[in-house]
All heavy atoms as a GROMACS GRO file, in nm:
protein
  605
    1MET      N    1   0.081  -0.118   0.000
    1MET     CA    2   0.000   0.000   0.000
    1MET      C    3   0.086   0.126   0.000
    1MET      O    4   0.057   0.221  -0.071
    1MET     CB    5  -0.093  -0.003   0.120
    1MET     CG    6  -0.185   0.116   0.128
    1MET     SD    7  -0.287   0.106   0.273
    1MET     CE    8  -0.443   0.151   0.204
    2GLY      N    9   0.193   0.126   0.080
    2GLY     CA   10   0.282   0.242   0.086
    2GLY      C   11   0.355   0.265  -0.044
    2GLY      O   12   0.376   0.379  -0.086
    3ILE      N   13   0.395   0.157  -0.112
    3ILE     CA   14   0.464   0.168  -0.239
    3ILE      C   15   0.370   0.228  -0.343
    3ILE      O   16   0.410   0.312  -0.424
    3ILE     CB   17   0.516   0.031  -0.286
    3ILE    CG1   18   0.610  -0.028  -0.182
    3ILE    CG2   19   0.584   0.041  -0.421
    3ILE    CD1   20   0.735   0.051  -0.156
    4THR      N   21   0.246   0.187  -0.342
    4THR     CA   22   0.147   0.242  -0.435
    4THR      C   23   0.128   0.390  -0.410
    4THR      O   24   0.122   0.470  -0.504
    4THR     CB   25   0.012   0.169  -0.420
    4THR    OG1   26   0.034   0.030  -0.437
    4THR    CG2   27  -0.088   0.219  -0.521
    5ALA      N   28   0.122   0.430  -0.284
    5ALA     CA   29   0.106   0.572  -0.251
    5ALA      C   30   0.228   0.652  -0.294
    5ALA      O   31   0.216   0.765  -0.339
    5ALA     CB   32   0.081   0.588  -0.102
    6GLN      N   33   0.348   0.592  -0.280
    6GLN     CA   34   0.469   0.662  -0.322
    6GLN      C   35   0.473   0.683  -0.472
    6GLN      O   36   0.529   0.780  -0.521
    6GLN     CB   37   0.594   0.584  -0.279
    6GLN     CG   38   0.633   0.608  -0.138
    6GLN     CD   39   0.758   0.530  -0.104
    6GLN    OE1   40   0.768   0.411  -0.137
    6GLN    NE2   41   0.851   0.593  -0.039
    7SER      N   42   0.416   0.590  -0.547
    7SER     CA   43   0.422   0.601  -0.693
    7SER      C   44   0.330   0.712  -0.745
    7SER      O   45   0.342   0.751  -0.860
    7SER     CB   46   0.386   0.468  -0.758
    7SER     OG   47   0.252   0.437  -0.734
    8LEU      N   48   0.240   0.762  -0.663
    8LEU     CA   49   0.153   0.872  -0.703
    8LEU      C   50   0.219   1.006  -0.671
    8LEU      O   51   0.154   1.097  -0.624
    8LEU     CB   52   0.019   0.863  -0.629
    8LEU     CG   53  -0.061   0.736  -0.654
    8LEU    CD1   54  -0.182   0.732  -0.563
    8LEU    CD2   55  -0.102   0.725  -0.799
    9ASN      N   56   0.344   1.020  -0.698
    9ASN     CA   57   0.430   1.132  -0.660
    9ASN      C   58   0.364   1.270  -0.662
    9ASN      O   59   0.380   1.346  -0.756
    9ASN     CB   60   0.553   1.135  -0.749
    9ASN     CG   61   0.650   1.028  -0.713
    9ASN    OD1   62   0.642   0.973  -0.605
    9ASN    ND2   63   0.742   0.999  -0.802
   10VAL      N   64   0.291   1.302  -0.558
   10VAL     CA   65   0.240   1.437  -0.540
   10VAL      C   66   0.349   1.520  -0.475
   10VAL      O   67   0.364   1.639  -0.503
   10VAL     CB   68   0.112   1.435  -0.454
   10VAL    CG1   69   0.061   1.575  -0.429
   10VAL    CG2   70   0.005   1.352  -0.521
   11THR      N   71   0.426   1.458  -0.389
   11THR     CA   72   0.539   1.523  -0.322
   11THR      C   73   0.666   1.447  -0.357
   11THR      O   74   0.660   1.330  -0.396
   11THR     CB   75   0.519   1.522  -0.169
   11THR    OG1   76   0.510   1.387  -0.126
   11THR    CG2   77   0.393   1.596  -0.129
   12PRO      N   78   0.783   1.510  -0.342
   12PRO     CA   79   0.909   1.439  -0.373
   12PRO      C   80   0.927   1.315  -0.286
   12PRO      O   81   0.919   1.321  -0.165
   12PRO     CB   82   1.017   1.543  -0.341
   12PRO     CG   83   0.948   1.674  -0.341
   12PRO     CD   84   0.805   1.647  -0.303
   13GLY      N   85   0.947   1.202  -0.350
   13GLY     CA   86   0.968   1.076  -0.279
   13GLY      C   87   0.844   1.027  -0.207
   13GLY      O   88   0.852   0.940  -0.122
   14GLY      N   89   0.729   1.082  -0.240
   14GLY     CA   90   0.606   1.042  -0.172
   14GLY      C   91   0.604   1.085  -0.026
   14GLY      O   92   0.532   1.028   0.055
   15LEU      N   93   0.684   1.186   0.007
   15LEU     CA   94   0.698   1.231   0.145
   15LEU      C   95   0.564   1.275   0.201
   15LEU      O   96   0.497   1.360   0.144
   15LEU     CB   97   0.798   1.348   0.150
   15LEU     CG   98   0.859   1.381   0.285
   15LEU    CD1   99   0.935   1.260   0.338
   15LEU    CD2  100   0.952   1.498   0.272
   16GLY      N  101   0.524   1.217   0.309
   16GLY     CA  102   0.396   1.247   0.372
   16GLY      C  103   0.284   1.155   0.326
   16GLY      O  104   0.204   1.108   0.406
   17ILE      N  105   0.279   1.128   0.196
   17ILE     CA  106   0.176   1.041   0.141
   17ILE      C  107   0.199   0.897   0.186
   17ILE      O  108   0.107   0.830   0.236
   17ILE     CB  109   0.174   1.048  -0.014
   17ILE    CG1  110   0.162   1.193  -0.062
   17ILE    CG2  111   0.067   0.959  -0.070
   17ILE    CD1  112   0.032   1.259  -0.032
   18ALA      N  113   0.321   0.849   0.170
   18ALA     CA  114   0.353   0.711   0.208
   18ALA      C  115   0.338   0.691   0.358
   18ALA      O  116   0.284   0.588   0.402
   18ALA     CB  117   0.494   0.676   0.164
   19GLU      N  118   0.383   0.788   0.436
   19GLU     CA  119   0.373   0.774   0.581
   19GLU      C  120   0.227   0.766   0.625
   19GLU      O  121   0.191   0.685   0.710
   19GLU     CB  122   0.441   0.892   0.652
   19GLU     CG  123   0.591   0.888   0.645
   19GLU     CD  124   0.647   0.951   0.520
   19GLU    OE1  125   0.568   0.990   0.431
   19GLU    OE2  126   0.769   0.960   0.510
   20GLY      N  127   0.145   0.851   0.568
   20GLY     CA  128   0.004   0.851   0.603
   20GLY      C  129  -0.065   0.721   0.568
   20GLY      O  130  -0.140   0.664   0.648
   21SER      N  131  -0.040   0.672   0.447
   21SER     CA  132  -0.108   0.549   0.405
   21SER      C  133  -0.058   0.428   0.482
   21SER      O  134  -0.137   0.340   0.519
   21SER     CB  135  -0.090   0.528   0.254
   21SER     OG  136   0.046   0.509   0.224
   22LEU      N  137   0.073   0.422   0.510
   22LEU     CA  138   0.125   0.310   0.588
   22LEU      C  139   0.073   0.315   0.732
   22LEU      O  140   0.039   0.212   0.790
   22LEU     CB  141   0.277   0.311   0.588
   22LEU     CG  142   0.344   0.266   0.459
   22LEU    CD1  143   0.495   0.289   0.467
   22LEU    CD2  144   0.315   0.120   0.434
   23SER      N  145   0.065   0.434   0.789
   23SER     CA  146   0.013   0.448   0.925
   23SER      C  147  -0.133   0.403   0.932
   23SER      O  148  -0.172   0.330   1.023
   23SER     CB  149   0.024   0.592   0.973
   23SER     OG  150   0.158   0.629   0.986
   24LEU      N  151  -0.212   0.445   0.834
   24LEU     CA  152  -0.352   0.404   0.832
   24LEU      C  153  -0.366   0.252   0.816
   24LEU      O  154  -0.451   0.190   0.880
   24LEU     CB  155  -0.426   0.475   0.719
   24LEU     CG  156  -0.454   0.624   0.741
   24LEU    CD1  157  -0.515   0.686   0.616
   24LEU    CD2  158  -0.543   0.643   0.861
   25ALA      N  159  -0.282   0.194   0.733
   25ALA     CA  160  -0.288   0.049   0.714
   25ALA      C  161  -0.251  -0.025   0.842
   25ALA      O  162  -0.314  -0.125   0.878
   25ALA     CB  163  -0.196   0.007   0.600
   26LEU      N  164  -0.149   0.023   0.911
   26LEU     CA  165  -0.109  -0.044   1.036
   26LEU      C  166  -0.214  -0.027   1.145
   26LEU      O  167  -0.240  -0.120   1.222
   26LEU     CB  168   0.027   0.011   1.082
   26LEU     CG  169   0.147  -0.032   0.999
   26LEU    CD1  170   0.273   0.041   1.044
   26LEU    CD2  171   0.167  -0.181   1.004
   27VAL      N  172  -0.274   0.090   1.153
   27VAL     CA  173  -0.381   0.111   1.251
   27VAL      C  174  -0.501   0.023   1.217
   27VAL      O  175  -0.566  -0.032   1.307
   27VAL     CB  176  -0.419   0.261   1.258
   27VAL    CG1  177  -0.547   0.282   1.338
   27VAL    CG2  178  -0.305   0.341   1.320
   28ALA      N  179  -0.530   0.006   1.088
   28ALA     CA  180  -0.643  -0.077   1.047
   28ALA      C  181  -0.621  -0.224   1.083
   28ALA      O  182  -0.717  -0.299   1.103
   28ALA     CB  183  -0.666  -0.064   0.897
   29THR      N  184  -0.495  -0.266   1.094
   29THR     CA  185  -0.467  -0.405   1.132
   29THR      C  186  -0.468  -0.425   1.282
   29THR      O  187  -0.450  -0.538   1.329
   29THR     CB  188  -0.331  -0.452   1.075
   29THR    OG1  189  -0.227  -0.371   1.129
   29THR    CG2  190  -0.329  -0.447   0.925
   30GLY      N  191  -0.486  -0.317   1.359
   30GLY     CA  192  -0.498  -0.331   1.503
   30GLY      C  193  -0.383  -0.274   1.583
   30GLY      O  194  -0.383  -0.282   1.705
   31LEU      N  195  -0.283  -0.217   1.519
   31LEU     CA  196  -0.170  -0.158   1.590
   31LEU      C  197  -0.212  -0.021   1.644
   31LEU      O  198  -0.293   0.049   1.582
   31LEU     CB  199  -0.052  -0.142   1.493
   31LEU     CG  200   0.086  -0.118   1.553
   31LEU    CD1  201   0.127  -0.236   1.640
   31LEU    CD2  202   0.188  -0.098   1.443
   32GLY      N  203  -0.159   0.017   1.757
   32GLY     CA  204  -0.191   0.148   1.814
   32GLY      C  205  -0.137   0.259   1.724
   32GLY      O  206  -0.038   0.241   1.650
   33ALA      N  207  -0.199   0.375   1.732
   33ALA     CA  208  -0.161   0.487   1.644
   33ALA      C  209  -0.018   0.533   1.668
   33ALA      O  210   0.056   0.559   1.572
   33ALA     CB  211  -0.258   0.603   1.662
   34THR      N  212   0.024   0.542   1.794
   34THR     CA  213   0.160   0.588   1.821
   34THR      C  214   0.263   0.484   1.776
   34THR      O  215   0.369   0.519   1.724
   34THR     CB  216   0.179   0.621   1.970
   34THR    OG1  217   0.145   0.507   2.048
   34THR    CG2  218   0.094   0.739   2.011
   35GLN      N  219   0.231   0.357   1.796
   35GLN     CA  220   0.322   0.251   1.752
   35GLN      C  221   0.329   0.247   1.599
   35GLN      O  222   0.437   0.225   1.542
   35GLN     CB  223   0.278   0.116   1.805
   35GLN     CG  224   0.293   0.103   1.955
   35GLN     CD  225   0.233  -0.026   2.006
   35GLN    OE1  226   0.139  -0.080   1.947
   35GLN    NE2  227   0.287  -0.078   2.116
   36ALA      N  228   0.218   0.268   1.534
   36ALA     CA  229   0.217   0.268   1.388
   36ALA      C  230   0.299   0.383   1.334
   36ALA      O  231   0.378   0.366   1.240
   36ALA     CB  232   0.073   0.277   1.336
   37LEU      N  233   0.285   0.501   1.393
   37LEU     CA  234   0.361   0.616   1.348
   37LEU      C  235   0.511   0.596   1.371
   37LEU      O  236   0.592   0.626   1.284
   37LEU     CB  237   0.314   0.743   1.420
   37LEU     CG  238   0.381   0.872   1.377
   37LEU    CD1  239   0.358   0.898   1.228
   37LEU    CD2  240   0.331   0.988   1.460
   38ALA      N  241   0.546   0.538   1.486
   38ALA     CA  242   0.688   0.511   1.513
   38ALA      C  243   0.744   0.410   1.412
   38ALA      O  244   0.856   0.428   1.362
   38ALA     CB  245   0.705   0.459   1.655
   39ALA      N  246   0.668   0.307   1.382
   39ALA     CA  247   0.714   0.206   1.285
   39ALA      C  248   0.732   0.267   1.147
   39ALA      O  249   0.830   0.239   1.077
   39ALA     CB  250   0.616   0.090   1.280
   40VAL      N  251   0.639   0.352   1.108
   40VAL     CA  252   0.646   0.414   0.975
   40VAL      C  253   0.762   0.512   0.968
   40VAL      O  254   0.833   0.517   0.866
   40VAL     CB  255   0.511   0.482   0.942
   40VAL    CG1  256   0.523   0.571   0.820
   40VAL    CG2  257   0.404   0.378   0.920
   41LEU      N  258   0.786   0.587   1.073
   41LEU     CA  259   0.898   0.680   1.072
   41LEU      C  260   1.032   0.607   1.069
   41LEU      O  261   1.126   0.652   1.002
   41LEU     CB  262   0.890   0.776   1.190
   41LEU     CG  263   0.775   0.876   1.184
   41LEU    CD1  264   0.772   0.963   1.308
   41LEU    CD2  265   0.781   0.961   1.058
   42LEU      N  266   1.041   0.494   1.138
   42LEU     CA  267   1.163   0.413   1.130
   42LEU      C  268   1.182   0.356   0.989
   42LEU      O  269   1.294   0.351   0.937
   42LEU     CB  270   1.159   0.299   1.232
   42LEU     CG  271   1.189   0.340   1.376
   42LEU    CD1  272   1.166   0.221   1.469
   42LEU    CD2  273   1.331   0.391   1.388
   43TYR      N  274   1.071   0.315   0.929
   43TYR     CA  275   1.078   0.266   0.791
   43TYR      C  276   1.128   0.376   0.698
   43TYR      O  277   1.213   0.354   0.613
   43TYR     CB  278   0.940   0.217   0.747
   43TYR     CG  279   0.925   0.206   0.597
   43TYR    CD1  280   0.985   0.102   0.527
   43TYR    CD2  281   0.854   0.302   0.525
   43TYR    CE1  282   0.974   0.093   0.389
   43TYR    CE2  283   0.842   0.293   0.387
   43TYR     CZ  284   0.902   0.190   0.321
   43TYR     OH  285   0.891   0.181   0.184
   44ARG      N  286   1.074   0.497   0.715
   44ARG     CA  287   1.114   0.608   0.627
   44ARG      C  288   1.260   0.646   0.651
   44ARG      O  289   1.332   0.678   0.558
   44ARG     CB  290   1.023   0.729   0.652
   44ARG     CG  291   1.057   0.849   0.568
   44ARG     CD  292   1.061   0.817   0.422
   44ARG     NE  293   0.931   0.835   0.363
   44ARG     CZ  294   0.911   0.830   0.233
   44ARG    NH1  295   1.008   0.807   0.150
   44ARG    NH2  296   0.790   0.846   0.186
   45LEU      N  297   1.302   0.639   0.775
   45LEU     CA  298   1.442   0.668   0.806
   45LEU      C  299   1.534   0.573   0.731
   45LEU      O  300   1.632   0.615   0.670
   45LEU     CB  301   1.466   0.656   0.957
   45LEU     CG  302   1.610   0.673   1.004
   45LEU    CD1  303   1.655   0.817   0.988
   45LEU    CD2  304   1.625   0.628   1.147
   46ALA      N  305   1.501   0.446   0.733
   46ALA     CA  306   1.586   0.346   0.667
   46ALA      C  307   1.575   0.351   0.516
   46ALA      O  308   1.674   0.342   0.445
   46ALA     CB  309   1.550   0.207   0.718
   47SER      N  310   1.454   0.368   0.464
   47SER     CA  311   1.435   0.356   0.320
   47SER      C  312   1.466   0.485   0.243
   47SER      O  313   1.490   0.479   0.123
   47SER     CB  314   1.291   0.314   0.290
   47SER     OG  315   1.201   0.419   0.321
   48PHE      N  316   1.465   0.597   0.307
   48PHE     CA  317   1.484   0.723   0.234
   48PHE      C  318   1.606   0.799   0.284
   48PHE      O  319   1.698   0.826   0.207
   48PHE     CB  320   1.358   0.810   0.250
   48PHE     CG  321   1.361   0.936   0.166
   48PHE    CD1  322   1.332   0.931   0.032
   48PHE    CD2  323   1.393   1.058   0.224
   48PHE    CE1  324   1.336   1.046  -0.044
   48PHE    CE2  325   1.396   1.173   0.148
   48PHE     CZ  326   1.367   1.168   0.014
   49TRP      N  327   1.611   0.830   0.411
   49TRP     CA  328   1.717   0.917   0.461
   49TRP      C  329   1.852   0.847   0.470
   49TRP      O  330   1.955   0.910   0.441
   49TRP     CB  331   1.678   0.976   0.596
   49TRP     CG  332   1.562   1.070   0.582
   49TRP    CD1  333   1.435   1.049   0.626
   49TRP    CD2  334   1.560   1.196   0.514
   49TRP    NE1  335   1.355   1.154   0.591
   49TRP    CE2  336   1.429   1.247   0.522
   49TRP    CE3  337   1.655   1.271   0.448
   49TRP    CZ2  338   1.392   1.368   0.468
   49TRP    CZ3  339   1.618   1.393   0.393
   49TRP    CH2  340   1.489   1.441   0.403
   50LEU      N  341   1.857   0.721   0.509
   50LEU     CA  342   1.986   0.653   0.514
   50LEU      C  343   2.043   0.631   0.374
   50LEU      O  344   2.164   0.638   0.354
   50LEU     CB  345   1.974   0.520   0.590
   50LEU     CG  346   1.949   0.533   0.740
   50LEU    CD1  347   1.938   0.396   0.804
   50LEU    CD2  348   2.058   0.614   0.807
   51VAL      N  349   1.956   0.607   0.277
   51VAL     CA  350   2.002   0.592   0.138
   51VAL      C  351   2.054   0.727   0.087
   51VAL      O  352   2.158   0.734   0.020
   51VAL     CB  353   1.888   0.538   0.049
   51VAL    CG1  354   1.928   0.538  -0.096
   51VAL    CG2  355   1.848   0.399   0.094
   52ALA      N  356   1.984   0.834   0.119
   52ALA     CA  357   2.029   0.968   0.078
   52ALA      C  358   2.162   1.002   0.145
   52ALA      O  359   2.253   1.058   0.081
   52ALA     CB  360   1.924   1.072   0.113
   53LEU      N  361   2.176   0.967   0.272
   53LEU     CA  362   2.302   0.992   0.342
   53LEU      C  363   2.418   0.915   0.278
   53LEU      O  364   2.527   0.970   0.259
   53LEU     CB  365   2.288   0.953   0.490
   53LEU     CG  366   2.415   0.964   0.574
   53LEU    CD1  367   2.460   1.109   0.584
   53LEU    CD2  368   2.393   0.905   0.711
   54ALA      N  369   2.393   0.791   0.242
   54ALA     CA  370   2.497   0.712   0.175
   54ALA      C  371   2.536   0.776   0.042
   54ALA      O  372   2.654   0.782   0.007
   54ALA     CB  373   2.448   0.569   0.153
   55GLY      N  374   2.440   0.826  -0.032
   55GLY     CA  375   2.470   0.893  -0.158
   55GLY      C  376   2.554   1.018  -0.138
   55GLY      O  377   2.648   1.044  -0.214
   56TRP      N  378   2.521   1.098  -0.037
   56TRP     CA  379   2.600   1.218  -0.009
   56TRP      C  380   2.742   1.182   0.033
   56TRP      O  381   2.839   1.249  -0.007
   56TRP     CB  382   2.534   1.302   0.099
   56TRP     CG  383   2.423   1.387   0.047
   56TRP    CD1  384   2.289   1.368   0.063
   56TRP    CD2  385   2.437   1.505  -0.034
   56TRP    NE1  386   2.220   1.465  -0.003
   56TRP    CE2  387   2.307   1.551  -0.062
   56TRP    CE3  388   2.547   1.574  -0.085
   56TRP    CZ2  389   2.284   1.664  -0.138
   56TRP    CZ3  390   2.523   1.687  -0.160
   56TRP    CH2  391   2.394   1.731  -0.187
   57LEU      N  392   2.758   1.077   0.112
   57LEU     CA  393   2.892   1.035   0.154
   57LEU      C  394   2.976   0.989   0.034
   57LEU      O  395   3.094   1.022   0.024
   57LEU     CB  396   2.884   0.926   0.259
   57LEU     CG  397   2.830   0.970   0.395
   57LEU    CD1  398   2.815   0.849   0.487
   57LEU    CD2  399   2.921   1.074   0.458
   58VAL      N  400   2.915   0.916  -0.057
   58VAL     CA  401   2.986   0.872  -0.177
   58VAL      C  402   3.023   0.993  -0.263
   58VAL      O  403   3.135   1.003  -0.315
   58VAL     CB  404   2.902   0.771  -0.257
   58VAL    CG1  405   2.959   0.747  -0.395
   58VAL    CG2  406   2.892   0.641  -0.180
   59LEU      N  407   2.931   1.088  -0.276
   59LEU     CA  408   2.960   1.208  -0.354
   59LEU      C  409   3.075   1.286  -0.294
   59LEU      O  410   3.166   1.330  -0.366
   59LEU     CB  411   2.835   1.296  -0.362
   59LEU     CG  412   2.852   1.427  -0.440
   59LEU    CD1  413   2.873   1.397  -0.588
   59LEU    CD2  414   2.733   1.516  -0.419
   60LEU      N  415   3.075   1.303  -0.163
   60LEU     CA  416   3.185   1.375  -0.098
   60LEU      C  417   3.316   1.299  -0.115
   60LEU      O  418   3.422   1.360  -0.135
   60LEU     CB  419   3.155   1.395   0.050
   60LEU     CG  420   3.044   1.495   0.081
   60LEU    CD1  421   3.012   1.493   0.230
   60LEU    CD2  422   3.083   1.634   0.036
   61TRP      N  423   3.312   1.167  -0.106
   61TRP     CA  424   3.434   1.088  -0.123
   61TRP      C  425   3.490   1.100  -0.265
   61TRP      O  426   3.609   1.110  -0.285
   61TRP     CB  427   3.406   0.942  -0.088
   61TRP     CG  428   3.528   0.855  -0.095
   61TRP    CD1  429   3.628   0.848  -0.005
   61TRP    CD2  430   3.562   0.765  -0.199
   61TRP    NE1  431   3.722   0.759  -0.045
   61TRP    CE2  432   3.684   0.706  -0.166
   61TRP    CE3  433   3.500   0.727  -0.319
   61TRP    CZ2  434   3.746   0.612  -0.245
   61TRP    CZ3  435   3.563   0.634  -0.397
   61TRP    CH2  436   3.684   0.578  -0.361
   62LEU      N  437   3.400   1.103  -0.363
   62LEU     CA  438   3.446   1.115  -0.502
   62LEU      C  439   3.500   1.254  -0.533
   62LEU      O  440   3.584   1.269  -0.620
   62LEU     CB  441   3.331   1.082  -0.598
   62LEU     CG  442   3.290   0.936  -0.603
   62LEU    CD1  443   3.166   0.918  -0.690
   62LEU    CD2  444   3.404   0.850  -0.655
   63ARG      N  445   3.452   1.356  -0.463
   63ARG     CA  446   3.496   1.493  -0.488
   63ARG      C  447   3.613   1.535  -0.402
   63ARG      O  448   3.657   1.650  -0.410
   63ARG     CB  449   3.380   1.588  -0.469
   63ARG     CG  450   3.268   1.565  -0.569
   63ARG     CD  451   3.157   1.662  -0.549
   63ARG     NE  452   3.203   1.798  -0.549
   63ARG     CZ  453   3.187   1.884  -0.649
   63ARG    NH1  454   3.123   1.844  -0.756
   63ARG    NH2  455   3.232   2.007  -0.641
   64ARG      N  456   3.666   1.446  -0.319
   64ARG     CA  457   3.776   1.482  -0.231
   64ARG      C  458   3.900   1.515  -0.313
   64ARG      O  459   3.921   1.460  -0.421
   64ARG     CB  460   3.806   1.369  -0.133
   64ARG     CG  461   3.882   1.254  -0.196
   64ARG     CD  462   3.895   1.136  -0.103
   64ARG     NE  463   3.987   1.038  -0.151
   64ARG     CZ  464   3.963   0.955  -0.252
   64ARG    NH1  465   3.849   0.960  -0.315
   64ARG    NH2  466   4.053   0.867  -0.290
   65PRO      N  467   3.983   1.606  -0.262
   65PRO     CA  468   4.107   1.636  -0.335
   65PRO      C  469   4.202   1.516  -0.329
   65PRO      O  470   4.217   1.453  -0.225
   65PRO     CB  471   4.166   1.755  -0.260
   65PRO     CG  472   4.082   1.777  -0.140
   65PRO     CD  473   3.964   1.686  -0.146
   66ARG      N  474   4.258   1.487  -0.440
   66ARG     CA  475   4.349   1.373  -0.448
   66ARG      C  476   4.493   1.422  -0.454
   66ARG      O  477   4.522   1.520  -0.520
   66ARG     CB  478   4.317   1.289  -0.571
   66ARG     CG  479   4.183   1.223  -0.561
   66ARG     CD  480   4.159   1.132  -0.680
   66ARG     NE  481   4.033   1.065  -0.668
   66ARG     CZ  482   3.921   1.107  -0.723
   66ARG    NH1  483   3.919   1.217  -0.793
   66ARG    NH2  484   3.811   1.039  -0.708
   67ARG      N  485   4.578   1.350  -0.384
   67ARG     CA  486   4.721   1.384  -0.392
   67ARG      C  487   4.776   1.327  -0.522
   67ARG      O  488   4.747   1.214  -0.559
   67ARG     CB  489   4.797   1.324  -0.274
   67ARG     CG  490   4.759   1.387  -0.142
   67ARG     CD  491   4.852   1.345  -0.034
   67ARG     NE  492   4.842   1.199  -0.014
   67ARG     CZ  493   4.917   1.131   0.071
   67ARG    NH1  494   5.006   1.193   0.143
   67ARG    NH2  495   4.902   1.001   0.083
   68THR      N  496   4.853   1.407  -0.588
   68THR     CA  497   4.915   1.359  -0.711
   68THR      C  498   5.061   1.328  -0.682
   68THR      O  499   5.131   1.406  -0.617
   68THR     CB  500   4.906   1.465  -0.823
   68THR    OG1  501   4.966   1.585  -0.777
   68THR    CG2  502   4.761   1.491  -0.859
   69HIS      N  503   5.102   1.214  -0.728
   69HIS     CA  504   5.241   1.174  -0.711
   69HIS      C  505   5.316   1.211  -0.838
   69HIS      O  506   5.268   1.182  -0.949
   69HIS     CB  507   5.252   1.023  -0.685
   69HIS     CG  508   5.184   0.981  -0.559
   69HIS    ND1  509   5.233   1.011  -0.435
   69HIS    CD2  510   5.068   0.914  -0.537
   69HIS    CE1  511   5.152   0.962  -0.344
   69HIS    NE2  512   5.050   0.903  -0.404
   70PRO      N  513   5.432   1.272  -0.824
   70PRO     CA  514   5.507   1.307  -0.945
   70PRO      C  515   5.552   1.179  -1.017
   70PRO      O  516   5.582   1.078  -0.955
   70PRO     CB  517   5.627   1.386  -0.893
   70PRO     CG  518   5.637   1.352  -0.748
   70PRO     CD  519   5.500   1.313  -0.703
   71ALA      N  520   5.552   1.189  -1.147
   71ALA     CA  521   5.595   1.074  -1.227
   71ALA      C  522   5.745   1.052  -1.205
   71ALA      O  523   5.821   1.148  -1.194
   71ALA     CB  524   5.567   1.099  -1.375
   72PRO      N  525   5.785   0.927  -1.197
   72PRO     CA  526   5.928   0.902  -1.178
   72PRO      C  527   6.007   0.952  -1.298
   72PRO      O  528   5.963   0.943  -1.412
   72PRO     CB  529   5.938   0.751  -1.163
   72PRO     CG  530   5.808   0.696  -1.213
   72PRO     CD  531   5.707   0.806  -1.206
   73GLU      N  532   6.121   1.009  -1.269
   73GLU     CA  533   6.207   1.059  -1.376
   73GLU      C  534   6.256   0.941  -1.460
   73GLU      O  535   6.297   0.838  -1.408
   73GLU     CB  536   6.327   1.133  -1.317
   73GLU     CG  537   6.290   1.259  -1.242
   73GLU     CD  538   6.237   1.366  -1.334
   73GLU    OE1  539   6.281   1.376  -1.449
   73GLU    OE2  540   6.149   1.442  -1.290
   74GLN      N  541   6.249   0.958  -1.589
   74GLN     CA  542   6.294   0.851  -1.676
   74GLN      C  543   6.427   0.892  -1.739
   74GLN      O  544   6.440   1.001  -1.793
   74GLN     CB  545   6.190   0.824  -1.784
   74GLN     CG  546   6.064   0.763  -1.728
   74GLN     CD  547   5.969   0.724  -1.839
   74GLN    OE1  548   5.995   0.747  -1.956
   74GLN    NE2  549   5.858   0.665  -1.802
   75ASP      N  550   6.522   0.803  -1.729
   75ASP     CA  551   6.654   0.826  -1.787
   75ASP      C  552   6.649   0.774  -1.930
   75ASP      O  553   6.627   0.656  -1.952
   75ASP     CB  554   6.760   0.752  -1.704
   75ASP     CG  555   6.901   0.783  -1.750
   75ASP    OD1  556   6.918   0.871  -1.836
   75ASP    OD2  557   6.994   0.718  -1.698
   76PRO      N  558   6.666   0.862  -2.030
   76PRO     CA  559   6.658   0.817  -2.168
   76PRO      C  560   6.763   0.713  -2.206
   76PRO      O  561   6.745   0.635  -2.297
   76PRO     CB  562   6.674   0.943  -2.251
   76PRO     CG  563   6.722   1.048  -2.159
   76PRO     CD  564   6.696   1.002  -2.019
   77GLN      N  565   6.875   0.708  -2.133
   77GLN     CA  566   6.981   0.612  -2.166
   77GLN      C  567   6.958   0.477  -2.101
   77GLN      O  568   7.018   0.378  -2.141
   77GLN     CB  569   7.117   0.668  -2.123
   77GLN     CG  570   7.155   0.794  -2.197
   77GLN     CD  571   7.284   0.854  -2.144
   77GLN    OE1  572   7.342   0.804  -2.048
   77GLN    NE2  573   7.330   0.959  -2.211
   78ARG      N  574   6.870   0.471  -2.002
   78ARG     CA  575   6.846   0.346  -1.932
   78ARG      C  576   6.740   0.267  -2.005
   78ARG      O  577   6.636   0.318  -2.044
   78ARG     CB  578   6.799   0.377  -1.790
   78ARG     CG  579   6.777   0.256  -1.708
   78ARG     CD  580   6.743   0.294  -1.566
   78ARG     NE  581   6.694   0.174  -1.500
   78ARG     CZ  582   6.598   0.171  -1.412
   78ARG    NH1  583   6.540   0.282  -1.376
   78ARG    NH2  584   6.559   0.058  -1.358
   79THR      N  585   6.763   0.140  -2.022
   79THR     CA  586   6.664   0.055  -2.088
   79THR      C  587   6.587  -0.021  -1.982
   79THR      O  588   6.641  -0.060  -1.879
   79THR     CB  589   6.734  -0.047  -2.182
   79THR    OG1  590   6.824  -0.125  -2.105
   79THR    CG2  591   6.805   0.024  -2.295
   80PRO      N  592   6.460  -0.041  -2.005
   80PRO     CA  593   6.380  -0.116  -1.906
   80PRO      C  594   6.426  -0.259  -1.896
   80PRO      O  595   6.476  -0.315  -1.994
   80PRO     CB  596   6.238  -0.106  -1.959
   80PRO     CG  597   6.245  -0.050  -2.096
   80PRO     CD  598   6.383   0.004  -2.117
   81PRO      N  599   6.410  -0.321  -1.779
   81PRO     CA  600   6.457  -0.461  -1.762
   81PRO      C  601   6.376  -0.560  -1.842
   81PRO      O  602   6.271  -0.547  -1.884
   81PRO     CB  603   6.440  -0.487  -1.613
   81PRO     CG  604   6.360  -0.376  -1.558
   81PRO     CD  605   6.357  -0.267  -1.660
   0.00000   0.00000   0.00000
């Protein structure tokens, strides 16, 4: 149900829509409202924000300044082994 709500992208990433529909579904199955909201927020933390954090960390790692090592001097008279 939450995936279906997310695919109706009214907001970026289904933010708010997915949480609402998942919370309603969990409450309809008999879970308390506060427990359902906590479960849905933990789900959103793992499925959206942790993935976004991993992406930002990879982006920062790829954009880090790299040390350049000077090329070894080559002696034109020396032949490679």
